[in-house]
Backbone bond lengths (Angstrom), bond angles and torsions (degrees), N, CA, C in turn:
res aa  C-N    CA-C-N  psi(-1)  N-CA   C-N-CA  omega(-1)  CA-C   N-CA-C  phi
1 M - - - 1.495 - - 1.511 107.33 -
2 D 1.356 117.09 140.80 1.455 121.09 175.10 1.489 110.99 -73.37
3 K 1.290 115.66 143.16 1.463 120.16 -179.27 1.581 109.40 -85.83
4 C 1.279 115.10 124.36 1.484 117.46 -177.63 1.526 109.97 -95.73
5 C 1.312 118.14 -16.40 1.470 121.26 -175.74 1.540 110.54 -123.34
6 K 1.284 113.07 144.69 1.456 119.21 176.64 1.464 115.24 -79.39
7 I 1.304 116.90 -31.40 1.498 125.33 -173.69 1.473 111.00 -133.28
8 G 1.328 118.01 128.63 1.426 121.03 172.18 1.479 113.37 -121.37
9 F 1.302 121.98 130.85 1.470 124.40 176.82 1.495 108.49 -104.64
10 V 1.417 112.83 121.80 1.410 120.99 168.85 1.509 106.41 -93.26
11 G 1.286 118.72 99.66 1.408 128.55 -173.04 1.598 106.86 106.77
12 S 1.298 111.13 141.57 1.475 116.91 -174.22 1.579 110.90 -132.93
13 G 1.259 113.10 43.22 1.459 120.74 -178.21 1.538 112.78 -90.57
14 N 1.279 114.74 -155.05 1.506 121.62 -176.74 1.505 114.71 -57.30
15 M 1.282 111.82 -48.99 1.512 117.04 -176.93 1.548 111.72 -68.93
16 A 1.293 117.80 -41.65 1.500 121.28 176.82 1.493 107.22 -64.41
17 S 1.298 122.67 -40.72 1.424 126.23 -178.59 1.530 107.65 -63.60
18 A 1.266 120.82 -43.87 1.416 121.47 -177.04 1.544 110.92 -67.30
19 I 1.292 117.38 -38.61 1.475 120.57 177.45 1.469 109.39 -68.97
20 A 1.374 119.00 -46.95 1.473 120.53 -179.95 1.548 110.61 -61.34
21 N 1.278 115.76 -41.79 1.495 119.64 179.79 1.489 109.09 -58.21
22 G 1.371 117.77 -46.59 1.503 119.58 -178.96 1.544 113.12 -65.87
23 L 1.322 116.83 -41.16 1.504 120.09 178.21 1.529 109.04 -62.01
24 L 1.305 118.12 -43.20 1.488 121.87 -175.98 1.546 108.92 -74.46
25 E 1.306 117.19 -45.43 1.425 122.74 -179.21 1.506 112.38 -59.85
26 K 1.278 117.49 -40.46 1.525 121.19 175.40 1.504 113.70 -83.77
27 Q 1.335 115.88 2.76 1.442 124.54 176.71 1.559 108.36 58.54
28 L 1.271 120.15 36.20 1.474 121.70 175.82 1.528 108.69 -79.34
29 Y 1.364 118.59 -25.26 1.414 123.53 -178.78 1.575 105.92 -143.63
30 S 1.281 113.87 154.24 1.454 119.01 175.51 1.588 105.88 -96.90
31 P 1.294 117.85 161.67 1.490 117.28 175.78 1.494 114.51 -61.25
32 K 1.277 120.90 -25.83 1.459 119.97 178.32 1.533 111.07 -74.19
33 E 1.303 118.77 -12.85 1.426 120.95 179.57 1.524 114.37 -92.57
34 I 1.338 117.64 1.78 1.467 127.47 -175.09 1.508 109.36 -121.10
35 I 1.333 113.94 132.33 1.481 120.40 177.31 1.494 107.41 -128.35
36 A 1.303 119.76 147.30 1.517 127.00 179.03 1.475 113.59 -134.72
37 S 1.313 111.28 149.61 1.494 120.27 169.41 1.482 110.47 -131.50
38 N 1.296 116.03 158.18 1.451 120.92 175.15 1.515 107.74 -166.17
39 R 1.363 114.56 144.96 1.471 115.75 178.14 1.504 112.08 -71.67
40 S 1.278 122.22 -19.86 1.445 128.77 172.38 1.514 111.20 -87.21
41 K 1.271 115.88 104.00 1.519 121.14 -178.48 1.532 108.79 -63.17
42 D 1.341 120.18 -32.13 1.429 121.61 178.08 1.500 111.96 -66.62
43 R 1.341 115.65 -42.34 1.493 119.09 -177.27 1.559 107.98 -71.41
44 L 1.346 115.76 -35.42 1.426 118.54 178.69 1.494 113.12 -66.67
45 K 1.392 114.99 -39.91 1.478 118.12 176.93 1.536 112.08 -63.03
46 A 1.388 114.96 -40.94 1.469 117.25 179.30 1.537 112.07 -65.94
47 F 1.415 116.64 -32.61 1.421 118.60 -179.12 1.581 107.27 -69.00
48 K 1.314 117.73 -43.11 1.435 123.01 -179.76 1.538 109.54 -61.97
49 E 1.303 118.40 -44.59 1.433 120.82 177.75 1.501 116.03 -64.60
50 R 1.297 114.74 -36.27 1.526 120.73 179.76 1.526 110.27 -69.57
51 F 1.313 116.43 -43.76 1.487 120.51 -167.20 1.520 111.30 -109.02
52 G 1.327 119.09 -24.59 1.461 120.23 177.89 1.558 109.68 81.09
53 V 1.315 118.87 21.40 1.441 122.10 178.33 1.486 111.69 -85.63
54 L 1.353 113.62 172.44 1.478 121.70 177.01 1.499 107.83 -77.94
55 I 1.313 115.94 154.93 1.501 118.35 173.70 1.646 107.06 -126.04
56 A 1.256 110.96 148.81 1.430 120.95 176.31 1.500 111.81 -103.75
57 E 1.257 116.06 144.16 1.457 121.12 -177.40 1.538 111.88 -67.23
58 N 1.349 113.07 -29.71 1.461 122.66 178.90 1.461 113.44 -156.69
59 N 1.322 119.88 175.73 1.452 124.06 -178.66 1.461 111.40 -66.48
60 Q 1.275 122.09 -35.69 1.475 126.23 178.56 1.515 109.19 -58.72
61 E 1.250 116.58 -50.15 1.534 121.89 179.73 1.560 106.80 -60.96
62 L 1.271 119.52 -44.07 1.483 120.82 -178.72 1.566 107.84 -60.79
63 V 1.231 119.63 -49.03 1.470 120.54 -174.52 1.541 110.29 -64.46
64 Q 1.282 116.38 -32.03 1.522 121.26 -179.31 1.480 110.31 -75.49
65 K 1.357 118.97 -18.89 1.464 120.46 178.99 1.525 115.41 -105.92
66 A 1.249 122.36 -17.60 1.472 124.66 -171.98 1.496 113.22 -103.50
67 Q 1.289 116.17 138.27 1.459 123.43 174.73 1.604 114.51 -71.54
68 T 1.359 108.99 -46.28 1.469 120.39 179.89 1.538 105.98 -116.84
69 I 1.324 115.18 133.30 1.470 120.80 178.35 1.540 108.64 -112.16
70 I 1.269 116.33 125.33 1.469 120.55 174.77 1.487 108.90 -107.26
71 I 1.297 117.91 116.81 1.414 121.10 -178.96 1.500 107.69 -91.96
72 A 1.368 112.98 110.89 1.449 120.49 -174.37 1.541 110.47 -121.69
73 V 1.331 114.26 60.91 1.449 119.86 -175.46 1.597 107.18 -120.42
74 K 1.300 115.29 163.88 1.434 118.56 177.70 1.526 110.75 -67.36
75 P 1.324 118.77 148.70 1.466 120.59 -177.04 1.513 115.57 -54.76
76 Q 1.337 118.74 -34.45 1.511 118.88 176.31 1.567 112.06 -67.52
77 Q 1.257 119.17 -15.20 1.464 122.59 -178.75 1.537 110.89 -97.18
78 F 1.305 119.84 -12.70 1.438 122.91 -172.35 1.494 115.39 -58.28
79 L 1.299 117.89 -51.40 1.505 118.76 -174.76 1.555 111.89 -60.32
80 A 1.342 115.54 -41.24 1.453 119.01 177.24 1.495 112.76 -64.40
81 V 1.309 115.88 -41.34 1.485 118.02 178.31 1.500 111.25 -69.63
82 A 1.320 119.79 -40.93 1.462 123.09 179.34 1.546 110.31 -60.10
83 K 1.277 119.34 -41.73 1.446 124.01 177.74 1.487 111.60 -67.95
84 E 1.290 118.47 -36.26 1.411 120.85 175.09 1.504 116.21 -67.64
85 L 1.357 115.30 -37.39 1.454 120.41 -178.96 1.532 114.22 -75.63
86 K 1.366 115.02 -39.99 1.475 121.75 -169.12 1.522 115.52 -45.14
87 P 1.355 119.38 -48.11 1.443 118.50 -176.55 1.576 115.13 -63.29
88 F 1.292 116.77 -15.88 1.405 120.20 -174.61 1.550 115.91 -110.31
89 L 1.349 114.86 -0.54 1.434 121.81 178.78 1.550 108.91 -80.63
90 D 1.330 117.12 146.56 1.487 117.15 170.73 1.525 108.72 -120.32
91 K 1.308 114.62 165.93 1.497 120.25 -170.04 1.505 113.79 -65.52
92 N 1.384 119.99 -9.88 1.463 122.51 178.35 1.500 113.46 -88.60
93 Q 1.313 117.05 -10.93 1.496 122.02 -175.99 1.517 111.70 -87.55
94 L 1.317 113.99 140.87 1.378 121.82 176.09 1.541 108.33 -98.70
95 V 1.318 120.26 130.14 1.391 123.17 178.60 1.575 108.81 -118.88
96 I 1.328 112.57 127.72 1.466 120.41 -176.51 1.498 108.43 -124.94
97 S 1.302 115.09 130.00 1.525 121.31 172.15 1.481 109.07 -103.60
98 I 1.355 112.89 135.20 1.488 116.35 179.96 1.564 110.38 -112.39
99 M 1.309 113.47 26.45 1.494 117.13 177.33 1.490 110.82 -72.91
100 A 1.309 115.79 136.08 1.529 119.01 177.30 1.496 115.08 -66.66
101 A 1.361 112.87 -32.77 1.527 118.03 -177.54 1.481 106.55 -155.90
102 F 1.347 115.42 149.30 1.426 125.81 173.52 1.450 111.46 -141.89
103 R 1.248 123.89 127.45 1.496 122.05 -177.49 1.540 107.00 -131.24
């Protein structure tokens, strides 16, 4: 599948919002180049309304559409999310985690 988005955020909380805000404010990306997913539909809706970005129905869709994936979830969610994403990643995608700590 062709990638429509340059950046995909798995998680749309405070850290993802800060990064998205910076990318858009500096005009490094347009809203149509960013896609986000979140298990909380309310938080995802708020992210879309704030930034005007695309949203994915689930993480699989996000991975299939984004060139770079930023994992912006809480550390306790990381293993489950990583297992979910792994089957859909390809060797040309960059995956970045922004977790402060993981044990």
